[in-house]
DSSP file (Angstrom, degrees, kcal/mol; ACC not computed):
  #  RESIDUE AA STRUCTURE BP1 BP2  ACC     N-H-->O    O-->H-N    N-H-->O    O-->H-N    TCO  KAPPA ALPHA  PHI   PSI    X-CA   Y-CA   Z-CA
    1    1 A M              0   0    0      0, 0.0     2,-0.0     0, 0.0     0, 0.0   0.000 360.0 360.0 360.0 130.6  140.1 -115.4  -40.0
    2    2 A S     >  -     0   0    0      1,-0.1     4,-2.0     4,-0.0     5,-0.2  -0.276 360.0-109.5 -76.1 165.4  137.9 -118.5  -39.8
    3    3 A E  H  > S+     0   0    0      1,-0.2     4,-2.3     2,-0.2     5,-0.2   0.893 120.0  53.7 -60.7 -41.3  137.4 -121.0  -42.6
    4    4 A E  H  > S+     0   0    0      1,-0.2     4,-2.3     2,-0.2    -1,-0.2   0.895 107.9  49.7 -62.1 -40.8  133.8 -119.8  -43.0
    5    5 A E  H  > S+     0   0    0      2,-0.2     4,-2.1     1,-0.2    -1,-0.2   0.880 110.0  51.1 -66.4 -37.6  135.0 -116.2  -43.4
    6    6 A R  H  X S+     0   0    0     -4,-2.0     4,-1.9     2,-0.2    -2,-0.2   0.906 110.3  48.9 -65.7 -41.4  137.5 -117.2  -46.0
    7    7 A V  H  X S+     0   0    0     -4,-2.3     4,-2.2     1,-0.2    -2,-0.2   0.928 111.7  49.1 -64.5 -44.7  134.9 -119.1  -48.0
    8    8 A R  H  < S+     0   0    0     -4,-2.3    -1,-0.2     1,-0.2    -2,-0.2   0.877 110.5  51.3 -61.2 -38.1  132.5 -116.1  -47.8
    9    9 A E  H  < S+     0   0    0     -4,-2.1    -1,-0.2     1,-0.2    -2,-0.2   0.864 113.4  44.2 -67.8 -36.5  135.3 -113.8  -48.9
   10   10 A L  H  < S+     0   0    0     -4,-1.9     2,-0.3    -5,-0.1    -2,-0.2   0.810  98.9  82.1 -78.8 -31.1  136.2 -116.0  -52.0
   11   11 A R  S  < S-     0   0    0     -4,-2.2     2,-0.2    -5,-0.2     0, 0.0  -0.598  80.3-128.9 -80.3 130.8  132.6 -116.6  -53.1
   12   12 A Q        -     0   0    0     -2,-0.3    -2,-0.1     1,-0.1    -1,-0.1  -0.510  24.2-110.0 -76.9 146.6  131.0 -113.8  -55.1
   13   13 A E    >>  -     0   0    0     -2,-0.2     4,-2.1     1,-0.1     3,-0.6  -0.463  26.7-118.2 -68.7 146.7  127.7 -112.5  -54.1
   14   14 A P  H 3> S+     0   0    0      0, 0.0     4,-2.5     0, 0.0     5,-0.2   0.848 114.5  57.6 -56.7 -35.3  124.9 -113.5  -56.5
   15   15 A E  H 3> S+     0   0    0      2,-0.2     4,-2.1     1,-0.2     5,-0.1   0.876 107.2  47.5 -64.3 -36.5  124.2 -109.8  -57.3
   16   16 A I  H <> S+     0   0    0     -3,-0.6     4,-2.4     2,-0.2    -1,-0.2   0.919 111.4  50.5 -69.0 -43.9  127.9 -109.4  -58.5
   17   17 A M  H  X S+     0   0    0     -4,-2.1     4,-2.4     1,-0.2    -2,-0.2   0.897 111.3  49.3 -60.0 -41.0  127.6 -112.6  -60.6
   18   18 A L  H  X S+     0   0    0     -4,-2.5     4,-2.8     2,-0.2    -1,-0.2   0.905 110.0  50.4 -65.6 -42.8  124.4 -111.3  -62.2
   19   19 A A  H  X S+     0   0    0     -4,-2.1     4,-2.1     2,-0.2    -2,-0.2   0.899 111.9  47.9 -63.2 -40.8  126.0 -107.9  -62.9
   20   20 A V  H  X S+     0   0    0     -4,-2.4     4,-2.2     2,-0.2    -2,-0.2   0.928 113.2  47.7 -65.1 -45.5  129.0 -109.5  -64.6
   21   21 A A  H  X S+     0   0    0     -4,-2.4     4,-2.4     1,-0.2    -2,-0.2   0.915 111.8  50.1 -62.5 -43.5  126.7 -111.8  -66.6
   22   22 A D  H  X S+     0   0    0     -4,-2.8     4,-2.5     1,-0.2    -1,-0.2   0.890 109.9  50.8 -62.7 -39.6  124.5 -108.9  -67.7
   23   23 A A  H  X S+     0   0    0     -4,-2.1     4,-2.0     2,-0.2    -1,-0.2   0.899 111.1  48.3 -65.1 -40.4  127.6 -106.9  -68.8
   24   24 A R  H  X S+     0   0    0     -4,-2.2     4,-2.2     2,-0.2    -2,-0.2   0.903 111.8  49.6 -66.2 -40.9  128.9 -109.8  -70.8
   25   25 A I  H  X S+     0   0    0     -4,-2.4     4,-2.6     1,-0.2    -2,-0.2   0.917 109.6  51.5 -64.0 -43.2  125.5 -110.3  -72.5
   26   26 A A  H  X S+     0   0    0     -4,-2.5     4,-1.7     1,-0.2    -1,-0.2   0.897 108.6  52.1 -60.3 -40.4  125.3 -106.6  -73.3
   27   27 A W  H  X S+     0   0    0     -4,-2.0     4,-1.1     2,-0.2    -1,-0.2   0.928 110.7  47.1 -61.9 -45.7  128.8 -106.8  -74.9
   28   28 A V  H >< S+     0   0    0     -4,-2.2     3,-0.6     1,-0.2     6,-0.3   0.919 110.8  51.9 -62.1 -44.1  127.7 -109.8  -77.1
   29   29 A L  H 3< S+     0   0    0     -4,-2.6    -1,-0.2     1,-0.2    -2,-0.2   0.816 114.3  43.5 -63.7 -30.6  124.5 -108.0  -78.1
   30   30 A E  H 3< S+     0   0    0     -4,-1.7    -1,-0.2    -5,-0.2    -2,-0.2   0.620  89.9 102.4 -88.2 -14.3  126.4 -104.9  -79.1
   31   31 A H    X<  -     0   0    0     -4,-1.1     3,-1.2    -3,-0.6    -4,-0.0  -0.575  62.4-151.4 -77.9 123.9  129.2 -106.8  -80.9
   32   32 A P  T 3  S+     0   0    0      0, 0.0    -1,-0.1     0, 0.0    -4,-0.0   0.702  90.9  55.0 -69.6 -18.3  128.8 -106.7  -84.7
   33   33 A H  T 3  S+     0   0    0      2,-0.1     2,-0.2     3,-0.0     3,-0.1   0.436  81.8 103.3 -97.9   1.3  130.5 -110.0  -85.4
   34   34 A M  S <  S-     0   0    0     -3,-1.2     2,-0.0    -6,-0.3    -6,-0.0  -0.585  82.2 -99.6 -80.3 147.7  128.4 -112.1  -83.1
   35   35 A S     >  -     0   0    0     -2,-0.2     4,-2.1     1,-0.1     5,-0.2  -0.300  16.1-129.5 -69.4 149.1  125.8 -114.3  -84.8
   36   36 A D  H  > S+     0   0    0      1,-0.2     4,-2.9     2,-0.2     5,-0.2   0.834 109.1  61.7 -62.7 -31.8  122.2 -113.2  -85.0
   37   37 A W  H  > S+     0   0    0      2,-0.2     4,-2.2     1,-0.2    -1,-0.2   0.928 106.5  43.2 -60.6 -46.6  121.3 -116.7  -83.7
   38   38 A V  H  > S+     0   0    0      2,-0.2     4,-2.4     1,-0.2    -2,-0.2   0.918 114.3  50.5 -67.0 -43.3  123.2 -116.1  -80.4
   39   39 A K  H  X S+     0   0    0     -4,-2.1     4,-2.3     1,-0.2    -2,-0.2   0.921 111.5  47.7 -61.5 -43.5  121.8 -112.6  -80.0
   40   40 A Q  H  X S+     0   0    0     -4,-2.9     4,-2.8     1,-0.2    -1,-0.2   0.899 110.5  52.3 -64.9 -39.8  118.2 -113.7  -80.5
   41   41 A A  H  X S+     0   0    0     -4,-2.2     4,-2.1    -5,-0.2    -1,-0.2   0.911 110.3  48.4 -62.0 -41.7  118.7 -116.6  -78.0
   42   42 A L  H  X S+     0   0    0     -4,-2.4     4,-1.0     2,-0.2    -2,-0.2   0.909 113.5  46.6 -65.3 -41.7  120.0 -114.1  -75.4
   43   43 A L  H  < S+     0   0    0     -4,-2.3     3,-0.4     1,-0.2    -2,-0.2   0.907 113.9  48.0 -66.5 -41.0  117.1 -111.7  -76.0
   44   44 A T  H  < S+     0   0    0     -4,-2.8    -2,-0.2     1,-0.2    -1,-0.2   0.853 108.3  55.5 -67.2 -34.9  114.6 -114.6  -75.9
   45   45 A A  H >< S+     0   0    0     -4,-2.1     3,-2.2    -5,-0.2    -1,-0.2   0.735  80.2 109.3 -72.0 -22.6  116.1 -116.0  -72.7
   46   46 A D  T 3< S+     0   0    0     -4,-1.0     3,-0.1    -3,-0.4    -3,-0.0  -0.356  89.5   9.5 -60.6 123.9  115.8 -112.7  -70.8
   47   47 A G  T 3  S+     0   0    0      1,-0.3    -1,-0.3    -2,-0.2    -2,-0.1   0.331  95.8 130.7  91.3  -7.1  113.1 -113.1  -68.2
   48   48 A L  S <  S-     0   0    0     -3,-2.2    -1,-0.3     1,-0.1    -3,-0.0  -0.322  76.2 -78.1 -73.7 162.4  112.6 -116.8  -68.5
   49   49 A D     >  -     0   0    0      1,-0.2     4,-2.7    -3,-0.1     5,-0.2  -0.452  42.7-142.1 -57.7 121.3  112.6 -119.2  -65.5
   50   50 A P  H  > S+     0   0    0      0, 0.0     4,-2.2     0, 0.0    -1,-0.2   0.819  97.0  50.2 -63.6 -31.7  116.3 -119.5  -64.7
   51   51 A I  H  > S+     0   0    0      2,-0.2     4,-2.1     1,-0.2     5,-0.2   0.946 113.9  43.9 -72.1 -46.4  116.1 -123.2  -63.8
   52   52 A G  H  > S+     0   0    0      2,-0.2     4,-2.5     1,-0.2    -1,-0.2   0.901 114.3  51.5 -61.6 -40.6  114.3 -124.1  -66.9
   53   53 A L  H  X S+     0   0    0     -4,-2.7     4,-2.7     2,-0.2     5,-0.2   0.916 108.5  50.2 -63.1 -43.9  116.6 -122.0  -69.0
   54   54 A Q  H  X S+     0   0    0     -4,-2.2     4,-2.1     1,-0.2    -1,-0.2   0.899 111.2  49.5 -62.6 -39.7  119.7 -123.6  -67.4
   55   55 A N  H  X S+     0   0    0     -4,-2.1     4,-2.3     2,-0.2    -2,-0.2   0.914 111.0  49.8 -63.9 -42.7  118.2 -127.0  -68.2
   56   56 A D  H  X S+     0   0    0     -4,-2.5     4,-2.6     2,-0.2    -2,-0.2   0.912 110.3  49.9 -62.8 -43.0  117.5 -125.9  -71.8
   57   57 A V  H  X S+     0   0    0     -4,-2.7     4,-2.3     1,-0.2    -1,-0.2   0.907 111.0  49.3 -63.2 -41.5  121.1 -124.6  -72.3
   58   58 A E  H  X S+     0   0    0     -4,-2.1     4,-2.0     2,-0.2    -1,-0.2   0.900 110.4  50.9 -64.4 -40.0  122.5 -127.9  -70.9
   59   59 A M  H  X S+     0   0    0     -4,-2.3     4,-1.6     2,-0.2    -2,-0.2   0.925 109.8  49.8 -63.3 -44.5  120.3 -129.9  -73.3
   60   60 A L  H  X>S+     0   0    0     -4,-2.6     4,-3.6     1,-0.2     5,-0.6   0.904 108.4  53.7 -59.7 -41.0  121.5 -127.7  -76.3
   61   61 A R  H  X5S+     0   0    0     -4,-2.3     4,-1.1     1,-0.2    -1,-0.2   0.912 109.5  47.6 -60.3 -42.3  125.1 -128.3  -75.2
   62   62 A H  H  <5S+     0   0    0     -4,-2.0    -1,-0.2     1,-0.1    -2,-0.2   0.774 122.1  35.5 -70.3 -25.8  124.6 -132.1  -75.2
   63   63 A L  H  X5S+     0   0    0     -4,-1.6     4,-1.1    -3,-0.2    -2,-0.2   0.879 121.8  38.5 -94.2 -45.6  122.9 -132.0  -78.6
   64   64 A I  H  X5S+     0   0    0     -4,-3.6     4,-2.9    -5,-0.2     5,-0.2   0.896 109.0  57.1 -79.9 -41.3  124.6 -129.3  -80.6
   65   65 A V  H  X<S+     0   0    0     -4,-1.1     4,-2.7    -5,-0.6     5,-0.2   0.941 109.3  44.1 -60.7 -50.4  128.3 -129.8  -79.5
   66   66 A P  H  > S+     0   0    0      0, 0.0     4,-2.4     0, 0.0    -1,-0.2   0.910 115.7  48.8 -62.0 -39.4  128.6 -133.4  -80.6
   67   67 A R  H  X S+     0   0    0     -4,-1.1     4,-2.4     2,-0.2    -2,-0.2   0.928 113.1  46.9 -64.6 -44.0  126.8 -132.8  -83.9
   68   68 A S  H  X S+     0   0    0     -4,-2.9     4,-2.3     2,-0.2    -1,-0.2   0.912 111.8  50.8 -63.8 -42.4  129.0 -129.8  -84.6
   69   69 A Q  H  X S+     0   0    0     -4,-2.7     4,-2.4    -5,-0.2    -2,-0.2   0.914 111.0  48.8 -61.5 -42.7  132.1 -131.7  -83.7
   70   70 A A  H  X S+     0   0    0     -4,-2.4     4,-2.5     1,-0.2    -2,-0.2   0.916 111.2  49.6 -63.9 -43.0  131.1 -134.6  -86.1
   71   71 A R  H  X S+     0   0    0     -4,-2.4     4,-2.3     2,-0.2    -1,-0.2   0.876 110.8  50.1 -64.7 -37.2  130.4 -132.1  -88.9
   72   72 A I  H  X S+     0   0    0     -4,-2.3     4,-1.9     2,-0.2    -2,-0.2   0.929 111.0  48.9 -65.2 -45.3  133.7 -130.5  -88.4
   73   73 A E  H  X S+     0   0    0     -4,-2.4     4,-1.1     1,-0.2    -2,-0.2   0.905 112.1  48.8 -61.8 -41.2  135.5 -133.8  -88.5
   74   74 A I  H  < S+     0   0    0     -4,-2.5     3,-0.5     1,-0.2    -1,-0.2   0.926 111.9  49.2 -63.0 -44.2  133.7 -134.9  -91.6
   75   75 A A  H  < S+     0   0    0     -4,-2.3    -1,-0.2     1,-0.2    -2,-0.2   0.818 115.6  43.7 -65.4 -30.7  134.5 -131.6  -93.3
   76   76 A M  H  < S+     0   0    0     -4,-1.9    -1,-0.2    -5,-0.1    -2,-0.2   0.579  91.2 101.9 -92.4 -10.3  138.2 -131.9  -92.4
   77   77 A S  S  < S-     0   0    0     -4,-1.1     3,-0.1    -3,-0.5     2,-0.0  -0.459  81.9-103.6 -76.3 146.8  138.6 -135.6  -93.3
   78   78 A P        -     0   0    0      0, 0.0     2,-0.3     0, 0.0    -1,-0.1  -0.370  40.3-103.0 -66.6 148.1  140.3 -136.4  -96.5
   79   79 A V        -     0   0    0     -3,-0.1     2,-0.6    -2,-0.0    -3,-0.0  -0.577  32.8-144.3 -74.0 128.4  138.0 -137.5  -99.3
   80   80 A H        -     0   0    0     -2,-0.3    -1,-0.0    -3,-0.1    -3,-0.0  -0.852  10.3-153.5 -97.4 121.5  138.1 -141.3  -99.8
   81   81 A L              0   0    0     -2,-0.6     0, 0.0     1,-0.1     0, 0.0  -0.723 360.0 360.0 -92.0 143.4  137.8 -142.4 -103.4
   82   82 A P              0   0    0      0, 0.0    -1,-0.1     0, 0.0    -2,-0.0   0.505 360.0 360.0 -69.8 360.0  136.4 -145.9 -104.1
């Protein structure tokens, strides 16, 4: 087996990747303990331009994750009295 054939065998076809992603999204949408915010975002994202959507998700990651981490650290830090 050539190197190219091995790479092709290891790489998933886009249709398979899409089916897996759709199944995971369906699971989240059906799960009662997932937030309404996430469910609404998934429903709103359906049908959008995939490149723009990927850029938006990356932007959210850069904005929301650091803010959330900072808020968690503040909430967990001991209270300093003057």
